[in-house]
C-alpha positions in Angstrom: 22.3 -5.5 161.9 20.2 -8.0 163.8 18.3 -6.9 166.8 18.7 -9.0 169.9 15.4 -9.7 171.6 15.0 -10.2 175.3 14.6 -13.6 177.0 11.0 -12.8 177.8 10.3 -12.0 174.1 12.0 -15.2 173.0 10.0 -17.2 175.6 6.7 -15.8 174.3 7.8 -16.3 170.7 8.7 -20.0 171.3 5.5 -20.7 173.3 3.2 -19.0 170.8 4.7 -20.8 167.9 4.4 -24.2 169.7 0.8 -23.4 170.6 -0.1 -22.4 167.0 1.5 -25.6 165.6 -0.2 -27.8 168.2 -3.5 -26.2 167.3 -2.7 -27.0 163.6 -3.1 -23.4 162.6 -1.3 -21.5 159.9 -0.1 -18.0 160.4 -2.9 -17.0 158.0 -5.4 -18.7 160.3 -4.1 -16.6 163.2 -4.5 -13.5 161.0 -8.1 -14.4 160.3 -8.9 -15.1 163.9 -7.4 -12.0 165.4 -6.8 -9.5 162.6 -3.0 -9.1 162.8 -1.0 -9.3 159.6 0.7 -12.6 158.8 4.0 -10.8 158.6 3.5 -9.6 162.2 2.7 -13.1 163.3 5.9 -14.3 161.7 8.0 -11.5 163.3 6.5 -12.3 166.7 7.3 -16.0 166.3 10.9 -15.1 165.5 11.2 -12.8 168.4 11.7 -9.7 166.2 8.6 -7.8 167.3 7.5 -6.8 170.7 3.9 -7.2 171.6 1.6 -5.2 173.7 -0.4 -7.0 176.4 -3.6 -6.4 174.3 -2.0 -8.0 171.2 -0.5 -10.9 173.3 -4.0 -11.6 174.6 -5.5 -11.5 171.1 -2.8 -13.9 169.9 -3.4 -16.2 172.8 -7.1 -16.2 172.0 -6.4 -17.0 168.4 -4.6 -20.2 169.4 -7.1 -20.9 172.3 -4.4 -20.9 175.0 -4.5 -18.9 178.2 -2.1 -15.9 178.0 -0.2 -16.9 181.1 0.8 -20.2 179.5 2.5 -18.2 176.7 4.5 -16.3 179.3 5.5 -19.4 181.3 8.8 -21.2 181.0 
C-alpha cells in the first residue's frame, strides 16, 4: 500500500529536488554535505519521508538554498 503524503511534504520534495538538480548535486553529494543517507534523500524527494525542521535546514544548507524557499509554492 502506498502512503499518501501531504501537500506540504510534496511541495518540499519538489522544491528540494529542483534545488539539488539546479546546484548540479547528486544525492550522494547531499549525503556527503549533511550526513543523511542517500536512501533518505531519495525518499524525501519522492515525498515518502517526513522531515524534521532540523533535517530540512540541513538539507537546505546542503543545496545552498534558504529553507523558506523550499517551503514556498
